[in-house]
VOPAGU-2260 file (C-alpha; in pm, 1 decimal, decimal comma):
REM VOPAGU-2260
SITE   aa  ch    i         X         Y         Z
SITE  MET   A    0    8027,6    9410,9   11999,6
SITE  TYR   A    1    8288,2    9294,8   11849,4
SITE  THR   A    2    8349,4    8888,8   11840,8
SITE  PRO   A    3    8657,2    8775,8   12058,8
SITE  ARG   A    4    8843,7    8663,7   11712,9
SITE  GLU   A    5    8757,7    9017,0   11620,4
SITE  LEU   A    6    8933,5    9131,9   11914,2
SITE  ALA   A    7    9230,2    8911,9   11940,1
SITE  GLU   A    8    9322,5    9003,7   11570,0
SITE  TYR   A    9    9284,8    9385,6   11592,1
SITE  ALA   A   10    9546,3    9335,3   11923,5
SITE  ALA   A   11    9797,6    9146,7   11718,5
SITE  PHE   A   12    9777,5    9434,6   11475,4
SITE  ARG   A   13    9863,0    9668,3   11717,1
SITE  ALA   A   14   10143,6    9480,0   11885,5
SITE  ALA   A   15   10277,1    9456,3   11561,1
SITE  VAL   A   16   10244,3    9858,8   11493,1
SITE  THR   A   17   10428,8    9845,5   11820,5
SITE  ALA   A   18   10669,1    9635,9   11733,0
SITE  ALA   A   19   10725,4    9814,5   11381,7
SITE  ALA   A   20   10795,2   10131,7   11548,8
SITE  ALA   A   21   11027,1   10030,5   11828,7
SITE  VAL   A   22   11273,3    9811,3   11580,8
SITE  PRO   A   23   11506,9    9984,7   11264,1
SITE  LEU   A   24   11314,0    9908,4   10919,7
SITE  ALA   A   25   11585,7    9685,1   10807,2
SITE  THR   A   26   11565,5    9439,1   11137,7
SITE  ALA   A   27   11163,6    9475,4   11078,6
SITE  GLN   A   28   11178,5    9345,1   10694,5
SITE  ARG   A   29   11427,6    9118,5   10753,6
SITE  LEU   A   30   11223,7    8893,9   11014,6
SITE  VAL   A   31   10916,2    8961,4   10804,5
SITE  ALA   A   32   11098,8    8841,2   10503,2
SITE  ARG   A   33   11219,1    8525,8   10742,6
SITE  ALA   A   34   10867,6    8460,7   10885,8
SITE  ALA   A   35   10726,7    8506,8   10531,5
SITE  GLY   A   36   10971,0    8276,7   10341,0
SITE  ALA   A   37   10891,9    7988,6   10634,5
SITE  LEU   A   38   10530,7    8037,8   10569,8
SITE  PHE   A   39   10581,0    7972,3   10186,8
SITE  ASP   A   40   10820,0    7671,9   10245,4
SITE  ARG   A   41   10544,1    7513,1   10484,5
SITE  GLY   A   42   10318,4    7467,9   10159,9
SITE  GLY   A   43    9985,9    7425,5   10190,2
SITE  ARG   A   44    9631,1    7552,7   10056,6
SITE  ARG   A   45    9761,3    7926,7    9939,7
SITE  VAL   A   46   10099,2    7792,8    9847,5
SITE  GLY   A   47    9956,5    7571,8    9615,2
SITE  TYR   A   48    9756,1    7819,3    9442,8
SITE  VAL   A   49   10015,0    8018,4    9363,8
SITE  LEU   A   50   10235,9    7769,1    9209,7
SITE  THR   A   51    9949,2    7710,1    9012,6
SITE  ASN   A   52    9894,3    8015,0    8892,9
SITE  LEU   A   53   10255,9    8052,4    8806,0
SITE  ARG   A   54   10252,8    7742,0    8633,4
SITE  ILE   A   55    9966,0    7850,6    8390,4
SITE  ALA   A   56   10122,0    8210,8    8346,8
SITE  PHE   A   57   10478,3    8136,0    8253,7
SITE  PRO   A   58   10475,0    7758,0    8145,4
SITE  GLU   A   59   10839,3    7828,8    7993,3
SITE  LEU   A   60   11002,3    7872,2    8325,0
SITE  PRO   A   61   11187,7    7593,9    8537,6
SITE  GLU   A   62   10970,6    7486,7    8839,8
SITE  ALA   A   63   11258,8    7640,4    9040,0
SITE  GLU   A   64   11205,3    8005,1    8977,0
SITE  ARG   A   65   10867,5    8001,0    8987,0
SITE  ARG   A   66   10904,5    7886,6    9321,7
SITE  ARG   A   67   11159,2    8139,9    9389,1
SITE  ILE   A   68   10889,3    8386,2    9233,4
SITE  GLY   A   69   10620,3    8298,7    9460,9
SITE  ARG   A   70   10813,9    8321,4    9755,2
SITE  GLU   A   71   10915,1    8673,0    9697,7
SITE  SER   A   72   10567,9    8762,5    9652,3
SITE  TYR   A   73   10506,2    8638,0   10025,8
SITE  VAL   A   74   10796,9    8882,3   10117,5
SITE  ASN   A   75   10637,2    9150,1    9945,1
SITE  LEU   A   76   10282,5    9107,7   10082,3
SITE  GLY   A   77   10481,2    9012,0   10392,9
SITE  TRP   A   78   10641,6    9420,3   10333,7
SITE  SER   A   79   10331,4    9587,6   10214,1
SITE  LEU   A   80   10130,2    9460,3   10559,8
SITE  LEU   A   81   10457,2    9643,4   10686,8
SITE  ASP   A   82   10413,2    9943,3   10565,8
SITE  ILE   A   83   10014,7    9941,2   10709,4
SITE  ALA   A   84   10115,8    9889,8   11045,6
SITE  ARG   A   85   10447,3   10150,2   11002,7
SITE  GLY   A   86   10234,5   10433,5   10821,9
SITE  ARG   A   87    9933,8   10396,5   11003,3
SITE  ASN   A   88   10035,6   10782,0   11116,7
SITE  TRP   A   89   10193,2   10896,8   10848,6
SITE  THR   A   90   10116,9   11232,5   10684,5
SITE  PRO   A   91   10046,6   11342,8   10338,9
SITE  GLU   A   92   10411,9   11506,0   10360,2
SITE  ASP   A   93   10524,5   11141,6   10462,4
SITE  LEU   A   94   10365,2   10988,1   10201,5
SITE  ARG   A   95   10488,8   11196,0    9879,9
SITE  GLY   A   96   10855,0   11158,8   10031,4
SITE  ARG   A   97   10838,6   10774,0    9995,4
SITE  PHE   A   98   10707,7   10747,2    9591,5
SITE  ASP   A   99   10838,5   10869,1    9286,2
SITE  VAL   A  100   10587,6   10961,9    9051,0
SITE  GLU   A  101   10593,1   10904,4    8646,8
SITE  GLY   A  102   10302,5   10973,8    8464,2
SITE  LEU   A  103   10127,0   11301,4    8694,2
SITE  GLU   A  104   10098,2   11485,7    8384,4
SITE  ILE   A  105    9881,2   11213,5    8264,0
SITE  ALA   A  106    9640,2   11228,1    8525,3
SITE  ASN   A  107    9659,4   11661,0    8568,8
SITE  ALA   A  108    9560,3   11633,0    8156,1
SITE  VAL   A  109    9268,1   11364,5    8217,2
SITE  LEU   A  110    9160,9   11516,9    8520,4
SITE  GLY   A  111    9176,2   11903,3    8323,4
SITE  ALA   A  112    8944,3   11750,8    8047,7
SITE  GLY   A  113    8636,9   11787,5    8342,6
SITE  LYS   A  114    8503,2   11377,2    8294,5
SITE  GLY   A  115    8677,6   11219,4    8582,7
SITE  ALA   A  116    8844,1   10855,6    8536,1
SITE  ALA   A  117    8828,2   10510,2    8628,4
SITE  ALA   A  118    9207,2   10424,5    8756,8
SITE  LEU   A  119    9258,4   10018,5    8725,2
SITE  THR   A  120    9490,6    9940,7    8959,1
SITE  LEU   A  121    9628,7    9573,1    9094,9
SITE  HIS   A  122    9733,9    9384,4    9416,6
SITE  ILE   A  123   10094,7    9464,6    9292,6
SITE  GLY   A  124   10387,3    9614,4    9523,9
SITE  SER   A  125   10278,0    9834,7    9835,4
SITE  PHE   A  126    9882,4    9889,8    9741,8
SITE  GLU   A  127    9737,1   10025,9   10055,5
SITE  LEU   A  128    9936,8   10333,4    9997,3
SITE  LEU   A  129    9946,9   10387,9    9654,9
SITE  VAL   A  130    9576,6   10441,4    9769,8
SITE  ARG   A  131    9693,3   10705,0   10042,7
SITE  VAL   A  132    9943,9   10875,1    9858,1
SITE  THR   A  133    9735,0   10936,6    9572,6
SITE  PRO   A  134    9532,5   11227,1    9725,2
SITE  ALA   A  135    9787,5   11322,1    9859,1
SITE  LEU   A  136    9966,1   11435,2    9478,9
SITE  GLY   A  137    9603,3   11648,3    9428,0
SITE  ILE   A  138    9437,6   11391,0    9251,5
SITE  PRO   A  139    9093,0   11356,5    9386,6
SITE  VAL   A  140    9001,0   10975,9    9436,1
SITE  THR   A  141    8764,7   10744,1    9511,3
SITE  VAL   A  142    8849,8   10404,1    9597,9
SITE  VAL   A  143    8620,5   10083,5    9594,1
SITE  GLY   A  144    8704,2    9805,2    9824,8
SITE  ARG   A  145    8605,8    9479,5    9936,3
SITE  PRO   A  146    8530,4    9507,2   10286,0
SITE  ILE   A  147    8753,6    9252,1   10510,9
SITE  ALA   A  148    8522,1    9037,0   10752,8
SITE  ASN   A  149    8750,4    9189,5   11098,6
SITE  ARG   A  150    8533,9    9515,9   11164,9
SITE  LEU   A  151    8805,4    9658,6   11334,8
SITE  LEU   A  152    9094,8    9589,1   11121,5
SITE  ARG   A  153    8802,9    9739,6   10854,5
SITE  GLU   A  154    8772,1   10039,8   11069,2
SITE  GLU   A  155    9145,4   10088,6   11062,4
SITE  LEU   A  156    9232,9   10000,7   10703,8
SITE  TRP   A  157    8939,0   10277,0   10633,1
SITE  ARG   A  158    9085,8   10502,8   10847,7
SITE  GLN   A  159    9423,5   10510,7   10700,0
SITE  ARG   A  160    9298,8   10509,3   10357,8
SITE  SER   A  161    9059,2   10852,0   10422,7
SITE  SER   A  162    9338,0   11023,2   10607,2
SITE  THR   A  163    9449,9   11180,7   10287,6
SITE  GLY   A  164    9142,2   11262,0   10158,7
SITE  THR   A  165    9085,2   10980,2    9986,7
SITE  GLU   A  166    8705,4   10830,0    9939,2
SITE  VAL   A  167    8582,0   10498,3   10035,8
SITE  LEU   A  168    8330,6   10300,0    9894,5
SITE  GLU   A  169    8225,3    9952,2   10030,1
SITE  HIS   A  170    8251,3    9716,6    9711,1
SITE  ARG   A  171    7809,3    9583,9    9707,2
SITE  ASN   A  172    7598,6    9767,7    9480,2
SITE  VAL   A  173    7812,4   10069,3    9459,3
SITE  LEU   A  174    7744,0   10149,2    9072,5
SITE  PRO   A  175    7562,0   10482,0    9102,1
SITE  ALA   A  176    7780,2   10610,9    9390,4
SITE  MET   A  177    8101,0   10536,8    9134,8
SITE  LEU   A  178    7885,9   10716,4    8855,8
SITE  ARG   A  179    7825,4   11036,7    9083,6
SITE  ALA   A  180    8214,8   11057,2    9152,5
SITE  VAL   A  181    8306,2   11031,9    8823,1
SITE  LYS   A  182    8037,6   11317,0    8770,0
SITE  LYS   A  183    8192,3   11504,6    9010,4
SITE  GLY   A  184    8518,7   11488,6    8808,3
SITE  ARG   A  185    8676,8   11204,0    9067,7
SITE  VAL   A  186    8924,1   10935,8    8962,5
SITE  VAL   A  187    8746,6   10610,2    9098,8
SITE  ALA   A  188    9044,0   10391,1    9150,6
SITE  MET   A  189    8968,0    9998,3    9124,5
SITE  LEU   A  190    9122,2    9668,0    9199,7
SITE  ILE   A  191    8976,1    9447,2    8931,4
SITE  ASP   A  192    9287,3    9188,0    8908,9
SITE  GLN   A  193    9119,8    8870,0    9068,0
SITE  TYR   A  194    8831,4    8648,8    8990,9
SITE  ALA   A  195    8491,2    8795,8    8883,0
SITE  ARG   A  196    8166,5    8578,1    8977,1
SITE  ARG   A  197    8063,3    8479,0    8628,6
SITE  SER   A  198    7711,3    8650,3    8692,2
SITE  ARG   A  199    7918,0    8979,2    8680,1
SITE  GLY   A  200    8239,6    8911,4    8451,1
SITE  VAL   A  201    8361,8    8832,7    8137,9
SITE  PHE   A  202    8581,9    8559,6    8032,7
SITE  VAL   A  203    8891,1    8729,0    7875,6
SITE  PRO   A  204    9263,4    8685,2    7800,9
SITE  PHE   A  205    9449,0    8748,6    8120,9
SITE  LEU   A  206    9815,9    8642,1    8150,9
SITE  GLY   A  207    9754,0    8422,4    7822,5
SITE  VAL   A  208    9457,5    8268,0    7944,5
SITE  ARG   A  209    9085,0    8376,2    7955,4
SITE  ALA   A  210    8973,7    8437,6    8304,6
SITE  SER   A  211    8676,9    8585,9    8442,6
SITE  THR   A  212    8705,0    8931,2    8489,6
SITE  SER   A  213    8465,0    9225,2    8636,1
SITE  LEU   A  214    8328,1    9452,7    8350,2
SITE  GLY   A  215    8294,8    9754,5    8673,9
SITE  GLY   A  216    8579,1    9928,6    8502,5
SITE  ALA   A  217    8439,2    9921,3    8158,9
SITE  ILE   A  218    8079,1    9994,8    8228,5
SITE  LEU   A  219    8187,7   10302,3    8411,0
SITE  ALA   A  220    8384,5   10453,2    8109,5
SITE  LEU   A  221    8124,2   10361,7    7886,9
SITE  ARG   A  222    7840,2   10534,1    8050,0
SITE  THR   A  223    8058,0   10803,9    8140,6
SITE  GLY   A  224    8353,4   10872,6    7864,7
SITE  ALA   A  225    8575,2   10877,1    8131,3
SITE  PRO   A  226    8870,9   10674,7    8024,4
SITE  ILE   A  227    9063,0   10429,0    8177,2
SITE  VAL   A  228    9391,7   10459,4    8312,5
SITE  PRO   A  229    9580,6   10205,5    8448,1
SITE  THR   A  230    9777,2   10304,4    8755,2
SITE  TYR   A  231   10017,2   10149,9    9020,5
SITE  SER   A  232   10301,7   10149,1    9230,4
SITE  THR   A  233   10596,8    9877,8    9292,1
SITE  ARG   A  234   10882,9    9865,4    9584,8
SITE  ILE   A  235   11181,6   10032,6    9448,1
SITE  GLY   A  236   11378,7   10036,3    9781,0
SITE  PRO   A  237   11348,4    9925,5   10123,7
SITE  ASP   A  238   11104,0   10210,6   10221,4
SITE  HIS   A  239   11046,1   10383,1    9833,6
SITE  HIS   A  240   10806,7   10274,1    9593,2
SITE  ARG   A  241   10780,8   10396,9    9240,7
SITE  MET   A  242   10401,0   10505,1    9093,6
SITE  VAL   A  243   10340,9   10477,6    8735,0
SITE  ILE   A  244   10014,5   10653,4    8569,0
SITE  ARG   A  245   10016,3   10519,5    8223,2
SITE  PRO   A  246    9848,1   10674,6    7886,2
SITE  PRO   A  247    9446,7   10644,9    7925,4
SITE  LEU   A  248    9301,3   10282,5    7740,1
SITE  GLU   A  249    9164,7   10361,9    7384,5
SITE  THR   A  250    8776,8   10297,0    7433,3
SITE  PRO   A  251    8611,4   10122,1    7155,5
SITE  ASP   A  252    8306,8   10233,6    6981,2
SITE  THR   A  253    8163,3    9904,2    6763,5
SITE  GLY   A  254    7782,7   10039,3    6807,5
SITE  ASP   A  255    7766,0    9715,1    6995,0
SITE  VAL   A  256    7762,9    9791,0    7424,7
SITE  ARG   A  257    7852,3    9466,6    7558,4
SITE  LYS   A  258    8102,0    9396,5    7293,9
SITE  ASP   A  259    8263,8    9723,7    7371,6
SITE  ALA   A  260    8289,7    9624,3    7783,9
SITE  GLU   A  261    8429,2    9274,3    7643,3
SITE  LEU   A  262    8718,7    9452,1    7465,5
SITE  LEU   A  263    8795,7    9683,4    7694,0
SITE  THR   A  264    8804,2    9476,4    7973,4
SITE  ALA   A  265    9067,1    9270,8    7722,9
SITE  ARG   A  266    9273,8    9610,3    7714,8
SITE  VAL   A  267    9256,4    9620,9    8058,5
SITE  ASN   A  268    9417,9    9254,4    8124,5
SITE  ASP   A  269    9665,4    9351,1    7857,3
SITE  ALA   A  270    9785,3    9626,7    8062,5
SITE  TYR   A  271    9745,3    9421,5    8351,0
SITE  GLY   A  272    9976,3    9158,2    8189,1
SITE  GLU   A  273   10257,5    9393,1    8098,4
SITE  ILE   A  274   10297,0    9518,0    8473,8
SITE  ILE   A  275   10285,9    9151,4    8578,1
SITE  ARG   A  276   10541,3    9027,1    8349,5
SITE  ALA   A  277   10783,6    9322,1    8425,6
SITE  HIS   A  278   10765,3    9254,7    8839,2
SITE  PRO   A  279   10607,6    8929,1    8902,2
SITE  GLU   A  280   10781,3    8913,7    9218,2
SITE  GLN   A  281   10536,2    9182,8    9351,4
SITE  TRP   A  282   10227,0    9075,7    9233,4
SITE  MET   A  283    9953,9    8893,8    9503,0
SITE  TRP   A  284    9945,8    8475,8    9344,3
SITE  SER   A  285    9754,9    8364,3    9589,9
SITE  HIS   A  286    9392,9    8345,7    9499,9
SITE  ARG   A  287    9156,0    8164,3    9245,9
SITE  ARG   A  288    9246,6    8359,9    8947,7
SITE  PHE   A  289    9169,3    8118,9    8677,8
SITE  ARG   A  290    8861,1    7915,8    8802,5
SITE  HIS   A  291    8614,3    7798,7    8596,3
SITE  SER   A  292    8884,9    7893,3    8288,0
SITE  PRO   A  293    8783,8    7758,0    7929,5
SITE  ASP   A  294    9136,1    7757,2    7815,3
SITE  LEU   A  295    9194,5    7515,1    8108,5
SITE  PRO   A  296    9129,3    7118,7    8139,2
SITE  GLY   A  297    8909,6    7085,7    8457,8
SITE  ASP   A  298    8967,1    7308,8    8711,3
SITE  PRO   A  299    9351,7    7337,2    8813,6
SITE  TYR   A  300    9332,4    7414,4    9174,9
SITE  GLY   A  301    9182,7    7072,4    9261,3
SITE  ASP   A  302    8916,8    7224,6    9557,5
SITE  ARG   A  303    8639,5    7317,5    9299,1
């Protein structure tokens, strides 16, 4: 049985789907931008996280510019949710028509080697559409995701992700399934740009400050020989996106597996940092990425 809250949230989602289909895209995006901007302007704990993260990452910027970036990131997230609502029944052809792709030859070369790959991406642009367009481009992908609390919305999101051929794995106890996917020559996609529990991560630099980061991608690469390929998308128009597949990261081989995992994770964060600094308005700044950082005095968020 679903809870009353789950039913109410799903009813709100279906109402949003209906509303999004009933008005022109420009009107829907304008309304979403107005609502997202108003939500940011109200402030609150999450907005505080956004501004704290921006002060850590961009200490050289004036506060007004950091607020602009934070506000735009709220708008981008709102538009990404609108993409989910509008695109629930989009076909592979619909998705391919909305994306420019840079680096597809890199993916083909990596897959041609027969070792699979780890595609590490991040919460930037319309990341749910990226999950769906990847198999539509002929790339066999297995996505590792954290399940959301609402089971009805989780089922909807899982249905959308798998509609074009994506294999979906839940986040818990997932390493054996990831290893099997790579051995089959698939690309395992992970979003590991958020805070990792200290028991599961390592503190390596992220946007100039050490942050606890998951070792999952590095461990997968070191165990299987699969390369790590940074992959992401950004919005380049109202209904258009660019998917970028970057060259594989160099895998260290010092003879010390733990050290190699830390070095490779640091390289992942370097790649993430370059992407975020190039498109700061499109990254999701609202999580507590720098919790427990040894480079910061005390708790930067004030609510440990």
